[in-house]
N, CA, C and O atoms as a GROMACS GRO file, in nm:
protein
  624
    1MET      N    1   0.076  -0.133   0.016
    1MET     CA    2  -0.012   0.013  -0.009
    1MET      C    3   0.112   0.113  -0.020
    1MET      O    4   0.225   0.100   0.026
    2GLN      N    5   0.054   0.222  -0.097
    2GLN     CA    6   0.153   0.337  -0.098
    2GLN      C    7   0.072   0.466  -0.029
    2GLN      O    8  -0.044   0.499  -0.053
    3TYR      N    9   0.152   0.522   0.048
    3TYR     CA   10   0.109   0.648   0.136
    3TYR      C   11   0.184   0.774   0.094
    3TYR      O   12   0.132   0.884   0.115
    4THR      N   13   0.303   0.763   0.035
    4THR     CA   14   0.368   0.870   0.040
    4THR      C   15   0.308   1.019  -0.001
    4THR      O   16   0.333   1.120   0.064
    5ASP      N   17   0.223   1.015  -0.120
    5ASP     CA   18   0.191   1.128  -0.180
    5ASP      C   19   0.299   1.248  -0.153
    5ASP      O   20   0.272   1.356  -0.098
    6SER      N   21   0.404   1.213  -0.195
    6SER     CA   22   0.554   1.326  -0.186
    6SER      C   23   0.570   1.355  -0.033
    6SER      O   24   0.609   1.467  -0.001
    7ARG      N   25   0.543   1.259   0.068
    7ARG     CA   26   0.594   1.303   0.202
    7ARG      C   27   0.729   1.225   0.232
    7ARG      O   28   0.750   1.104   0.225
    8THR      N   29   0.828   1.345   0.274
    8THR     CA   30   0.966   1.274   0.322
    8THR      C   31   1.007   1.332   0.452
    8THR      O   32   0.959   1.432   0.506
    9ALA      N   33   1.091   1.266   0.489
    9ALA     CA   34   1.139   1.316   0.619
    9ALA      C   35   1.282   1.358   0.637
    9ALA      O   36   1.367   1.290   0.580
   10GLU      N   37   1.324   1.475   0.721
   10GLU     CA   38   1.447   1.491   0.734
   10GLU      C   39   1.505   1.447   0.898
   10GLU      O   40   1.429   1.479   0.990
   11LEU      N   41   1.591   1.399   0.923
   11LEU     CA   42   1.632   1.345   1.052
   11LEU      C   43   1.719   1.454   1.077
   11LEU      O   44   1.785   1.488   0.978
   12TRP      N   45   1.739   1.525   1.192
   12TRP     CA   46   1.817   1.586   1.230
   12TRP      C   47   1.909   1.583   1.361
   12TRP      O   48   1.880   1.647   1.462
   13ILE      N   49   2.021   1.503   1.349
   13ILE     CA   50   2.094   1.467   1.472
   13ILE      C   51   2.193   1.542   1.523
   13ILE      O   52   2.235   1.627   1.444
   14ARG      N   53   2.242   1.541   1.622
   14ARG     CA   54   2.360   1.589   1.670
   14ARG      C   55   2.447   1.456   1.764
   14ARG      O   56   2.443   1.433   1.885
   15PRO      N   57   2.508   1.400   1.676
   15PRO     CA   58   2.605   1.290   1.712
   15PRO      C   59   2.656   1.320   1.855
   15PRO      O   60   2.701   1.429   1.892
   16ILE      N   61   2.645   1.223   1.919
   16ILE     CA   62   2.732   1.237   2.052
   16ILE      C   63   2.888   1.209   2.050
   16ILE      O   64   2.966   1.289   2.101
   17ARG      N   65   2.923   1.113   1.998
   17ARG     CA   66   3.061   1.070   1.949
   17ARG      C   67   3.140   1.095   1.841
   17ARG      O   68   3.151   1.013   1.750
   18ASP      N   69   3.189   1.184   1.842
   18ASP     CA   70   3.281   1.227   1.708
   18ASP      C   71   3.193   1.176   1.568
   18ASP      O   72   3.236   1.091   1.490
   19GLY      N   73   3.069   1.241   1.555
   19GLY     CA   74   2.993   1.217   1.432
   19GLY      C   75   2.973   1.087   1.380
   19GLY      O   76   2.969   1.074   1.257
   20LEU      N   77   2.958   0.962   1.477
   20LEU     CA   78   2.915   0.847   1.440
   20LEU      C   79   2.766   0.812   1.436
   20LEU      O   80   2.724   0.727   1.359
   21GLY      N   81   2.690   0.879   1.518
   21GLY     CA   82   2.544   0.876   1.501
   21GLY      C   83   2.486   0.739   1.554
   21GLY      O   84   2.368   0.706   1.537
   22GLU      N   85   2.585   0.659   1.623
   22GLU     CA   86   2.513   0.519   1.634
   22GLU      C   87   2.403   0.524   1.750
   22GLU      O   88   2.323   0.431   1.764
   23GLU      N   89   2.402   0.634   1.830
   23GLU     CA   90   2.278   0.625   1.924
   23GLU      C   91   2.162   0.654   1.860
   23GLU      O   92   2.060   0.650   1.929
   24HIS      N   93   2.152   0.683   1.737
   24HIS     CA   94   2.026   0.694   1.642
   24HIS      C   95   2.004   0.560   1.561
   24HIS      O   96   1.901   0.540   1.497
   25GLN      N   97   2.095   0.478   1.566
   25GLN     CA   98   2.048   0.372   1.467
   25GLN      C   99   1.916   0.326   1.484
   25GLN      O  100   1.836   0.363   1.398
   26THR      N  101   1.873   0.253   1.573
   26THR     CA  102   1.723   0.239   1.602
   26THR      C  103   1.626   0.337   1.518
   26THR      O  104   1.541   0.304   1.435
   27LEU      N  105   1.654   0.442   1.553
   27LEU     CA  106   1.549   0.548   1.503
   27LEU      C  107   1.540   0.554   1.308
   27LEU      O  108   1.447   0.576   1.231
   28ILE      N  109   1.682   0.522   1.287
   28ILE     CA  110   1.715   0.548   1.139
   28ILE      C  111   1.674   0.410   1.079
   28ILE      O  112   1.630   0.417   0.964
   29VAL      N  113   1.681   0.287   1.135
   29VAL     CA  114   1.608   0.180   1.110
   29VAL      C  115   1.455   0.188   1.069
   29VAL      O  116   1.402   0.168   0.960
   30ARG      N  117   1.410   0.218   1.175
   30ARG     CA  118   1.250   0.269   1.206
   30ARG      C  119   1.208   0.337   1.085
   30ARG      O  120   1.113   0.293   1.019
   31LEU      N  121   1.272   0.443   1.050
   31LEU     CA  122   1.234   0.544   0.962
   31LEU      C  123   1.259   0.465   0.819
   31LEU      O  124   1.163   0.463   0.742
   32GLU      N  125   1.361   0.411   0.786
   32GLU     CA  126   1.358   0.328   0.675
   32GLU      C  127   1.274   0.226   0.652
   32GLU      O  128   1.252   0.188   0.537
   33ARG      N  129   1.223   0.176   0.746
   33ARG     CA  130   1.103   0.080   0.734
   33ARG      C  131   0.970   0.160   0.681
   33ARG      O  132   0.888   0.110   0.604
   34LEU      N  133   0.963   0.298   0.739
   34LEU     CA  134   0.858   0.376   0.673
   34LEU      C  135   0.845   0.389   0.522
   34LEU      O  136   0.741   0.395   0.457
   35VAL      N  137   0.971   0.391   0.480
   35VAL     CA  138   1.004   0.418   0.345
   35VAL      C  139   0.957   0.291   0.278
   35VAL      O  140   0.853   0.286   0.212
   36SER      N  141   1.042   0.183   0.297
   36SER     CA  142   1.001   0.056   0.261
   36SER      C  143   0.859   0.009   0.267
   36SER      O  144   0.829  -0.080   0.187
   37GLU      N  145   0.752   0.062   0.364
   37GLU     CA  146   0.618   0.038   0.356
   37GLU      C  147   0.564   0.129   0.304
   37GLU      O  148   0.441   0.125   0.311
   38GLY      N  149   0.616   0.232   0.240
   38GLY     CA  150   0.574   0.349   0.130
   38GLY      C  151   0.478   0.443   0.211
   38GLY      O  152   0.389   0.507   0.155
   39TYR      N  153   0.504   0.447   0.361
   39TYR     CA  154   0.473   0.560   0.431
   39TYR      C  155   0.535   0.718   0.370
   39TYR      O  156   0.470   0.818   0.339
   40LEU      N  157   0.668   0.699   0.367
   40LEU     CA  158   0.766   0.798   0.361
   40LEU      C  159   0.827   0.765   0.197
   40LEU      O  160   0.862   0.653   0.162
   41GLU      N  161   0.829   0.868   0.120
   41GLU     CA  162   0.916   0.862  -0.021
   41GLU      C  163   1.026   0.842   0.035
   41GLU      O  164   1.058   0.723   0.023
   42ASP      N  165   1.107   0.909   0.097
   42ASP     CA  166   1.256   0.916   0.128
   42ASP      C  167   1.275   0.985   0.300
   42ASP      O  168   1.189   1.044   0.365
   43VAL      N  169   1.408   0.954   0.335
   43VAL     CA  170   1.448   1.009   0.448
   43VAL      C  171   1.568   1.024   0.444
   43VAL      O  172   1.644   0.933   0.411
   44CYS      N  173   1.616   1.165   0.482
   44CYS     CA  174   1.721   1.245   0.467
   44CYS      C  175   1.796   1.261   0.601
   44CYS      O  176   1.745   1.342   0.679
   45LEU      N  177   1.894   1.207   0.636
   45LEU     CA  178   1.985   1.208   0.742
   45LEU      C  179   2.076   1.338   0.743
   45LEU      O  180   2.159   1.356   0.654
   46ARG      N  181   2.058   1.433   0.853
   46ARG     CA  182   2.123   1.535   0.823
   46ARG      C  183   2.215   1.594   0.978
   46ARG      O  184   2.144   1.607   1.078
   47THR      N  185   2.290   1.611   0.985
   47THR     CA  186   2.386   1.640   1.137
   47THR      C  187   2.394   1.787   1.128
   47THR      O  188   2.404   1.855   1.025
   48TRP      N  189   2.386   1.831   1.260
   48TRP     CA  190   2.423   1.977   1.315
   48TRP      C  191   2.528   1.942   1.435
   48TRP      O  192   2.542   1.843   1.505
   49ASN      N  193   2.588   2.053   1.429
   49ASN     CA  194   2.672   2.074   1.550
   49ASN      C  195   2.593   2.124   1.699
   49ASN      O  196   2.470   2.126   1.713
   50HIS      N  197   2.672   2.155   1.783
   50HIS     CA  198   2.572   2.187   1.931
   50HIS      C  199   2.506   2.300   1.915
   50HIS      O  200   2.402   2.305   1.980
   51ASN      N  201   2.535   2.406   1.839
   51ASN     CA  202   2.472   2.509   1.825
   51ASN      C  203   2.503   2.583   1.675
   51ASN      O  204   2.591   2.537   1.602
   52VAL      N  205   2.429   2.693   1.637
   52VAL     CA  206   2.425   2.766   1.510
   52VAL      C  207   2.417   2.899   1.561
   52VAL      O  208   2.345   2.931   1.656
   53ASP      N  209   2.506   2.989   1.486
   53ASP     CA  210   2.507   3.123   1.503
   53ASP      C  211   2.380   3.185   1.452
   53ASP      O  212   2.322   3.152   1.349
   54VAL      N  213   2.336   3.296   1.550
   54VAL     CA  214   2.204   3.339   1.486
   54VAL      C  215   2.211   3.507   1.499
   54VAL      O  216   2.113   3.581   1.509
   55GLU      N  217   2.331   3.542   1.495
   55GLU     CA  218   2.354   3.675   1.507
   55GLU      C  219   2.416   3.729   1.363
   55GLU      O  220   2.363   3.835   1.329
   56ALA      N  221   2.498   3.688   1.288
   56ALA     CA  222   2.577   3.702   1.155
   56ALA      C  223   2.483   3.719   1.046
   56ALA      O  224   2.410   3.629   1.005
   57ASP      N  225   2.488   3.839   0.999
   57ASP     CA  226   2.390   3.873   0.886
   57ASP      C  227   2.382   3.748   0.766
   57ASP      O  228   2.276   3.708   0.719
   58THR      N  229   2.511   3.701   0.730
   58THR     CA  230   2.520   3.604   0.674
   58THR      C  231   2.584   3.470   0.719
   58THR      O  232   2.687   3.470   0.786
   59ALA      N  233   2.520   3.355   0.681
   59ALA     CA  234   2.564   3.224   0.735
   59ALA      C  235   2.721   3.207   0.675
   59ALA      O  236   2.749   3.236   0.559
   60PRO      N  237   2.804   3.164   0.758
   60PRO     CA  238   2.927   3.136   0.726
   60PRO      C  239   2.947   3.028   0.622
   60PRO      O  240   3.037   3.034   0.538
   61SER      N  241   2.862   2.932   0.629
   61SER     CA  242   2.895   2.819   0.532
   61SER      C  243   2.740   2.771   0.468
   61SER      O  244   2.638   2.803   0.529
   62LYS      N  245   2.736   2.718   0.381
   62LYS     CA  246   2.608   2.660   0.297
   62LYS      C  247   2.522   2.574   0.402
   62LYS      O  248   2.398   2.580   0.400
   63ARG      N  249   2.591   2.492   0.493
   63ARG     CA  250   2.534   2.404   0.594
   63ARG      C  251   2.470   2.480   0.671
   63ARG      O  252   2.350   2.462   0.691
   64GLU      N  253   2.558   2.607   0.747
   64GLU     CA  254   2.477   2.687   0.848
   64GLU      C  255   2.352   2.766   0.790
   64GLU      O  256   2.257   2.800   0.861
   65GLY      N  257   2.362   2.792   0.657
   65GLY     CA  258   2.265   2.854   0.600
   65GLY      C  259   2.132   2.782   0.580
   65GLY      O  260   2.020   2.828   0.603
   66LEU      N  261   2.162   2.672   0.538
   66LEU     CA  262   2.056   2.568   0.534
   66LEU      C  263   2.003   2.518   0.651
   66LEU      O  264   1.892   2.466   0.634
   67ILE      N  265   2.052   2.515   0.787
   67ILE     CA  266   2.032   2.509   0.899
   67ILE      C  267   1.917   2.618   0.956
   67ILE      O  268   1.803   2.602   0.999
   68ARG      N  269   2.003   2.738   0.937
   68ARG     CA  270   1.891   2.864   0.969
   68ARG      C  271   1.786   2.867   0.889
   68ARG      O  272   1.681   2.892   0.948
   69GLU      N  273   1.776   2.847   0.758
   69GLU     CA  274   1.658   2.836   0.671
   69GLU      C  275   1.562   2.704   0.713
   69GLU      O  276   1.440   2.714   0.699
   70ARG      N  277   1.616   2.597   0.758
   70ARG     CA  278   1.501   2.492   0.795
   70ARG      C  279   1.431   2.530   0.962
   70ARG      O  280   1.317   2.503   0.999
   71LEU      N  281   1.546   2.602   1.045
   71LEU     CA  282   1.489   2.676   1.165
   71LEU      C  283   1.370   2.752   1.148
   71LEU      O  284   1.262   2.725   1.200
   72ALA      N  285   1.398   2.858   1.066
   72ALA     CA  286   1.295   2.946   1.029
   72ALA      C  287   1.182   2.868   0.978
   72ALA      O  288   1.078   2.909   1.029
   73ALA      N  289   1.163   2.774   0.897
   73ALA     CA  290   1.066   2.706   0.845
   73ALA      C  291   0.984   2.613   0.955
   73ALA      O  292   0.863   2.604   0.941
   74PHE      N  293   1.034   2.560   1.039
   74PHE     CA  294   1.007   2.489   1.145
   74PHE      C  295   0.940   2.605   1.247
   74PHE      O  296   0.818   2.592   1.257
   75ARG      N  297   0.986   2.694   1.310
   75ARG     CA  298   0.931   2.798   1.357
   75ARG      C  299   0.800   2.851   1.299
   75ARG      O  300   0.699   2.881   1.364
   76GLN      N  301   0.817   2.856   1.173
   76GLN     CA  302   0.650   2.916   1.089
   76GLN      C  303   0.557   2.804   1.093
   76GLN      O  304   0.437   2.826   1.110
   77TRP      N  305   0.606   2.677   1.077
   77TRP     CA  306   0.503   2.580   1.113
   77TRP      C  307   0.457   2.584   1.234
   77TRP      O  308   0.335   2.582   1.246
   78ALA      N  309   0.542   2.592   1.355
   78ALA     CA  310   0.518   2.628   1.461
   78ALA      C  311   0.380   2.714   1.492
   78ALA      O  312   0.272   2.680   1.540
   79ARG      N  313   0.426   2.828   1.448
   79ARG     CA  314   0.333   2.963   1.471
   79ARG      C  315   0.212   2.907   1.394
   79ARG      O  316   0.113   2.905   1.466
   80LYS      N  317   0.190   2.864   1.277
   80LYS     CA  318   0.062   2.831   1.196
   80LYS      C  319  -0.012   2.737   1.289
   80LYS      O  320  -0.131   2.749   1.318
   81GLU      N  321   0.083   2.626   1.340
   81GLU     CA  322  -0.033   2.494   1.422
   81GLU      C  323  -0.043   2.554   1.566
   81GLU      O  324  -0.136   2.496   1.622
   82GLY      N  325   0.010   2.639   1.644
   82GLY     CA  326  -0.037   2.683   1.742
   82GLY      C  327   0.036   2.610   1.844
   82GLY      O  328  -0.013   2.591   1.956
   83VAL      N  329   0.174   2.559   1.802
   83VAL     CA  330   0.244   2.464   1.882
   83VAL      C  331   0.373   2.537   1.929
   83VAL      O  332   0.406   2.642   1.873
   84GLU      N  333   0.456   2.478   2.043
   84GLU     CA  334   0.578   2.558   2.059
   84GLU      C  335   0.691   2.446   2.039
   84GLU      O  336   0.658   2.330   2.062
   85LEU      N  337   0.793   2.466   2.006
   85LEU     CA  338   0.908   2.417   1.973
   85LEU      C  339   1.040   2.427   2.042
   85LEU      O  340   1.141   2.471   1.988
   86PRO      N  341   1.030   2.370   2.205
   86PRO     CA  342   1.112   2.418   2.275
   86PRO      C  343   1.252   2.385   2.278
   86PRO      O  344   1.336   2.442   2.347
   87SER      N  345   1.274   2.275   2.188
   87SER     CA  346   1.383   2.207   2.176
   87SER      C  347   1.481   2.301   2.068
   87SER      O  348   1.586   2.254   2.025
   88ILE      N  349   1.441   2.415   2.038
   88ILE     CA  350   1.515   2.492   1.913
   88ILE      C  351   1.494   2.645   1.982
   88ILE      O  352   1.516   2.743   1.910
   89GLU      N  353   1.456   2.663   2.102
   89GLU     CA  354   1.449   2.795   2.164
   89GLU      C  355   1.550   2.817   2.254
   89GLU      O  356   1.553   2.928   2.308
   90GLU      N  357   1.641   2.726   2.285
   90GLU     CA  358   1.747   2.745   2.401
   90GLU      C  359   1.871   2.837   2.311
   90GLU      O  360   1.927   2.799   2.208
   91HIS      N  361   1.890   2.945   2.373
   91HIS     CA  362   1.994   3.038   2.341
   91HIS      C  363   2.144   3.024   2.435
   91HIS      O  364   2.151   2.991   2.554
   92ALA      N  365   2.232   3.052   2.366
   92ALA     CA  366   2.362   3.062   2.447
   92ALA      C  367   2.442   3.166   2.374
   92ALA      O  368   2.439   3.191   2.254
   93ARG      N  369   2.521   3.227   2.474
   93ARG     CA  370   2.638   3.311   2.413
   93ARG      C  371   2.768   3.260   2.401
   93ARG      O  372   2.813   3.216   2.507
   94VAL      N  373   2.842   3.252   2.301
   94VAL     CA  374   2.969   3.177   2.263
   94VAL      C  375   3.050   3.258   2.202
   94VAL      O  376   2.992   3.342   2.133
   95GLY      N  377   3.184   3.264   2.205
   95GLY     CA  378   3.317   3.299   2.160
   95GLY      C  379   3.350   3.397   2.215
   95GLY      O  380   3.402   3.487   2.150
   96GLU      N  381   3.330   3.407   2.347
   96GLU     CA  382   3.433   3.489   2.421
   96GLU      C  383   3.577   3.461   2.458
   96GLU      O  384   3.613   3.350   2.497
   97GLY      N  385   3.653   3.559   2.444
   97GLY     CA  386   3.792   3.501   2.472
   97GLY      C  387   3.841   3.487   2.350
   97GLY      O  388   3.810   3.566   2.261
   98ARG      N  389   3.919   3.393   2.333
   98ARG     CA  390   4.012   3.359   2.212
   98ARG      C  391   3.946   3.323   2.080
   98ARG      O  392   3.993   3.345   1.968
   99MET      N  393   3.817   3.259   2.113
   99MET     CA  394   3.730   3.233   2.004
   99MET      C  395   3.674   3.361   1.920
   99MET      O  396   3.583   3.330   1.842
  100GLY      N  397   3.706   3.479   1.920
  100GLY     CA  398   3.656   3.598   1.888
  100GLY      C  399   3.548   3.656   1.958
  100GLY      O  400   3.526   3.616   2.072
  101PRO      N  401   3.471   3.750   1.905
  101PRO     CA  402   3.375   3.813   1.949
  101PRO      C  403   3.263   3.707   1.990
  101PRO      O  404   3.247   3.601   1.930
  102ALA      N  405   3.182   3.752   2.105
  102ALA     CA  406   3.093   3.682   2.171
  102ALA      C  407   2.973   3.716   2.064
  102ALA      O  408   2.957   3.824   2.007
  103HIS      N  409   2.873   3.568   2.047
  103HIS     CA  410   2.767   3.598   1.998
  103HIS      C  411   2.676   3.514   2.029
  103HIS      O  412   2.704   3.425   2.110
  104ASP      N  413   2.535   3.525   1.968
  104ASP     CA  414   2.413   3.457   2.019
  104ASP      C  415   2.412   3.322   1.940
  104ASP      O  416   2.447   3.322   1.822
  105THR      N  417   2.378   3.223   1.996
  105THR     CA  418   2.330   3.076   1.919
  105THR      C  419   2.221   3.010   1.954
  105THR      O  420   2.172   3.029   2.065
  106ILE      N  421   2.184   2.949   1.893
  106ILE     CA  422   2.092   2.857   1.915
  106ILE      C  423   2.123   2.710   1.950
  106ILE      O  424   2.178   2.643   1.863
  107VAL      N  425   2.095   2.656   2.063
  107VAL     CA  426   2.149   2.527   2.108
  107VAL      C  427   2.061   2.438   2.032
  107VAL      O  428   1.939   2.445   2.045
  108LEU      N  429   2.124   2.346   1.945
  108LEU     CA  430   2.036   2.252   1.852
  108LEU      C  431   1.996   2.117   1.924
  108LEU      O  432   2.082   2.070   1.998
  109PRO      N  433   1.890   2.056   1.913
  109PRO     CA  434   1.867   1.944   2.015
  109PRO      C  435   1.935   1.832   1.939
  109PRO      O  436   1.964   1.841   1.820
  110GLN      N  437   1.959   1.718   2.021
  110GLN     CA  438   1.999   1.595   1.997
  110GLN      C  439   1.920   1.531   1.842
  110GLN      O  440   1.982   1.486   1.746
  111THR      N  441   1.807   1.540   1.850
  111THR     CA  442   1.734   1.474   1.778
  111THR      C  443   1.620   1.564   1.735
  111THR      O  444   1.552   1.619   1.822
  112LEU      N  445   1.591   1.586   1.589
  112LEU     CA  446   1.456   1.651   1.566
  112LEU      C  447   1.442   1.569   1.402
  112LEU      O  448   1.527   1.535   1.320
  113ILE      N  449   1.290   1.560   1.403
  113ILE     CA  450   1.245   1.503   1.280
  113ILE      C  451   1.143   1.588   1.224
  113ILE      O  452   1.044   1.615   1.292
  114ALA      N  453   1.157   1.638   1.098
  114ALA     CA  454   1.066   1.715   1.032
  114ALA      C  455   1.013   1.621   0.900
  114ALA      O  456   1.077   1.555   0.819
  115ILE      N  457   0.867   1.645   0.915
  115ILE     CA  458   0.803   1.573   0.788
  115ILE      C  459   0.757   1.663   0.697
  115ILE      O  460   0.686   1.754   0.739
  116PHE      N  461   0.787   1.654   0.560
  116PHE     CA  462   0.764   1.709   0.480
  116PHE      C  463   0.663   1.712   0.359
  116PHE      O  464   0.703   1.627   0.280
  117HIS      N  465   0.553   1.771   0.312
  117HIS     CA  466   0.475   1.724   0.216
  117HIS      C  467   0.517   1.813   0.088
  117HIS      O  468   0.480   1.927   0.063
  118GLY      N  469   0.605   1.730   0.014
  118GLY     CA  470   0.646   1.804  -0.103
  118GLY      C  471   0.754   1.926  -0.047
  118GLY      O  472   0.846   1.866   0.008
  119ASP      N  473   0.777   2.061  -0.041
  119ASP     CA  474   0.843   2.152   0.021
  119ASP      C  475   0.792   2.195   0.125
  119ASP      O  476   0.845   2.287   0.187
  120THR      N  477   0.662   2.129   0.170
  120THR     CA  478   0.608   2.251   0.303
  120THR      C  479   0.627   2.151   0.416
  120THR      O  480   0.612   2.030   0.398
  121VAL      N  481   0.653   2.191   0.502
  121VAL     CA  482   0.662   2.143   0.652
  121VAL      C  483   0.524   2.085   0.661
  121VAL      O  484   0.430   2.155   0.624
  122GLU      N  485   0.505   1.982   0.700
  122GLU     CA  486   0.383   1.921   0.749
  122GLU      C  487   0.377   1.878   0.930
  122GLU      O  488   0.276   1.865   0.999
  123ALA      N  489   0.494   1.866   0.963
  123ALA     CA  490   0.512   1.836   1.122
  123ALA      C  491   0.647   1.860   1.147
  123ALA      O  492   0.731   1.864   1.057
  124VAL      N  493   0.682   1.882   1.307
  124VAL     CA  494   0.800   1.879   1.350
  124VAL      C  495   0.794   1.831   1.468
  124VAL      O  496   0.701   1.864   1.541
  125TYR      N  497   0.905   1.732   1.518
  125TYR     CA  498   0.900   1.659   1.638
  125TYR      C  499   1.002   1.655   1.681
  125TYR      O  500   1.087   1.611   1.604
  126PRO      N  501   1.049   1.699   1.828
  126PRO     CA  502   0.930   1.696   1.945
  126PRO      C  503   0.886   1.846   1.916
  126PRO      O  504   0.945   1.940   1.864
  127HIS      N  505   0.758   1.831   1.972
  127HIS     CA  506   0.679   1.984   1.994
  127HIS      C  507   0.569   1.959   2.112
  127HIS      O  508   0.534   1.850   2.157
  128VAL      N  509   0.529   2.071   2.144
  128VAL     CA  510   0.447   2.084   2.262
  128VAL      C  511   0.313   2.139   2.204
  128VAL      O  512   0.312   2.244   2.139
  129ARG      N  513   0.191   2.062   2.231
  129ARG     CA  514   0.091   2.108   2.192
  129ARG      C  515  -0.009   2.084   2.288
  129ARG      O  516  -0.033   1.965   2.307
  130GLY      N  517  -0.086   2.181   2.365
  130GLY     CA  518  -0.199   2.210   2.472
  130GLY      C  519  -0.103   2.172   2.588
  130GLY      O  520  -0.173   2.125   2.678
  131GLY      N  521   0.020   2.173   2.620
  131GLY     CA  522   0.106   2.159   2.741
  131GLY      C  523   0.130   2.008   2.724
  131GLY      O  524   0.146   1.941   2.826
  132ARG      N  525   0.136   1.940   2.586
  132ARG     CA  526   0.154   1.808   2.608
  132ARG      C  527   0.265   1.788   2.514
  132ARG      O  528   0.241   1.829   2.401
  133MET      N  529   0.404   1.725   2.536
  133MET     CA  530   0.490   1.692   2.456
  133MET      C  531   0.458   1.573   2.366
  133MET      O  532   0.419   1.466   2.412
  134LYS      N  533   0.472   1.591   2.263
  134LYS     CA  534   0.504   1.513   2.138
  134LYS      C  535   0.617   1.476   2.083
  134LYS      O  536   0.659   1.561   2.004
  135THR      N  537   0.702   1.360   2.097
  135THR     CA  538   0.850   1.335   2.096
  135THR      C  539   0.847   1.237   1.940
  135THR      O  540   0.749   1.187   1.886
  136THR      N  541   0.953   1.235   1.909
  136THR     CA  542   0.975   1.171   1.775
  136THR      C  543   0.939   1.033   1.792
  136THR      O  544   0.876   0.980   1.700
  137GLY      N  545   0.970   0.961   1.903
  137GLY     CA  546   0.935   0.834   1.917
  137GLY      C  547   0.771   0.836   1.936
  137GLY      O  548   0.720   0.729   1.903
  138ASP      N  549   0.675   0.938   1.985
  138ASP     CA  550   0.536   0.925   1.957
  138ASP      C  551   0.501   0.912   1.842
  138ASP      O  552   0.415   0.831   1.807
  139TRP      N  553   0.560   0.988   1.768
  139TRP     CA  554   0.515   1.024   1.610
  139TRP      C  555   0.539   0.871   1.550
  139TRP      O  556   0.452   0.812   1.486
  140LEU      N  557   0.655   0.820   1.577
  140LEU     CA  558   0.692   0.679   1.496
  140LEU      C  559   0.590   0.556   1.555
  140LEU      O  560   0.540   0.465   1.488
  141GLU      N  561   0.572   0.583   1.708
  141GLU     CA  562   0.465   0.477   1.735
  141GLU      C  563   0.337   0.488   1.659
  141GLU      O  564   0.293   0.387   1.604
  142ASP      N  565   0.267   0.614   1.649
  142ASP     CA  566   0.136   0.654   1.586
  142ASP      C  567   0.154   0.582   1.448
  142ASP      O  568   0.066   0.502   1.417
  143VAL      N  569   0.260   0.603   1.363
  143VAL     CA  570   0.283   0.582   1.237
  143VAL      C  571   0.268   0.431   1.202
  143VAL      O  572   0.196   0.376   1.118
  144GLU      N  573   0.365   0.374   1.299
  144GLU     CA  574   0.382   0.238   1.281
  144GLU      C  575   0.246   0.141   1.317
  144GLU      O  576   0.206   0.040   1.259
  145SER      N  577   0.192   0.212   1.435
  145SER     CA  578   0.067   0.166   1.446
  145SER      C  579  -0.044   0.156   1.343
  145SER      O  580  -0.108   0.054   1.318
  146SER      N  581  -0.060   0.291   1.280
  146SER     CA  582  -0.129   0.303   1.175
  146SER      C  583  -0.124   0.182   1.049
  146SER      O  584  -0.212   0.128   0.983
  147LEU      N  585   0.027   0.168   1.052
  147LEU     CA  586   0.072   0.075   0.933
  147LEU      C  587   0.074  -0.106   0.981
  147LEU      O  588   0.116  -0.197   0.909
  148GLY      N  589   0.021  -0.120   1.114
  148GLY     CA  590   0.020  -0.252   1.175
  148GLY      C  591   0.171  -0.284   1.203
  148GLY      O  592   0.204  -0.402   1.192
  149ILE      N  593   0.256  -0.203   1.233
  149ILE     CA  594   0.395  -0.211   1.244
  149ILE      C  595   0.412  -0.237   1.411
  149ILE      O  596   0.424  -0.139   1.483
  150GLN      N  597   0.411  -0.372   1.467
  150GLN     CA  598   0.477  -0.392   1.609
  150GLN      C  599   0.613  -0.346   1.639
  150GLN      O  600   0.704  -0.374   1.562
  151ASN      N  601   0.635  -0.274   1.749
  151ASN     CA  602   0.773  -0.221   1.746
  151ASN      C  603   0.768  -0.186   1.906
  151ASN      O  604   0.665  -0.160   1.968
  152GLU      N  605   0.889  -0.190   1.954
  152GLU     CA  606   0.919  -0.144   2.093
  152GLU      C  607   0.935   0.001   2.098
  152GLU      O  608   0.974   0.051   1.992
  153THR      N  609   0.911   0.088   2.208
  153THR     CA  610   0.930   0.188   2.223
  153THR      C  611   1.058   0.258   2.199
  153THR      O  612   1.145   0.191   2.254
  154VAL      N  613   1.104   0.348   2.150
  154VAL     CA  614   1.241   0.395   2.148
  154VAL      C  615   1.245   0.556   2.203
  154VAL      O  616   1.198   0.652   2.142
  155ASP      N  617   1.293   0.558   2.299
  155ASP     CA  618   1.304   0.699   2.352
  155ASP      C  619   1.408   0.781   2.299
  155ASP      O  620   1.529   0.768   2.320
  156VAL      N  621   1.335   0.889   2.209
  156VAL     CA  622   1.455   0.964   2.145
  156VAL      C  623   1.386   1.077   2.161
  156VAL      O  624   1.434   1.184   2.124
   0.00000   0.00000   0.00000
């Protein structure tokens, strides 16, 4: 059965150990299963560092530019949906001393999944709606259940 209707997912991770991403393997396998089941057309794995500069007028790299663009799209979706994205609202001041002038950054979450319908953001996890947190694991369990896939809960 095909469900995709141009639905894709971006999995954004902040690897714990030197970019290995092993702590996300179960999540990746489960997302790939959603592709093989036809629920998603594709999954794109993207990594980000601990934080991203939000003060500079221009992004220092294409990668940071994409991250800023996605964060803006995620916030726009949240405003439209009336939800909160606490995982991308934490700020930190960095760069004082030898690292150059101090600047504000957004502390990026360990794990974030964005669902797209074509080029439009359909959903972002985790998010808070009506005081209740909806995690990436919650979303996966809901989708797997709708597809009849039995799986253990993964705390992400």
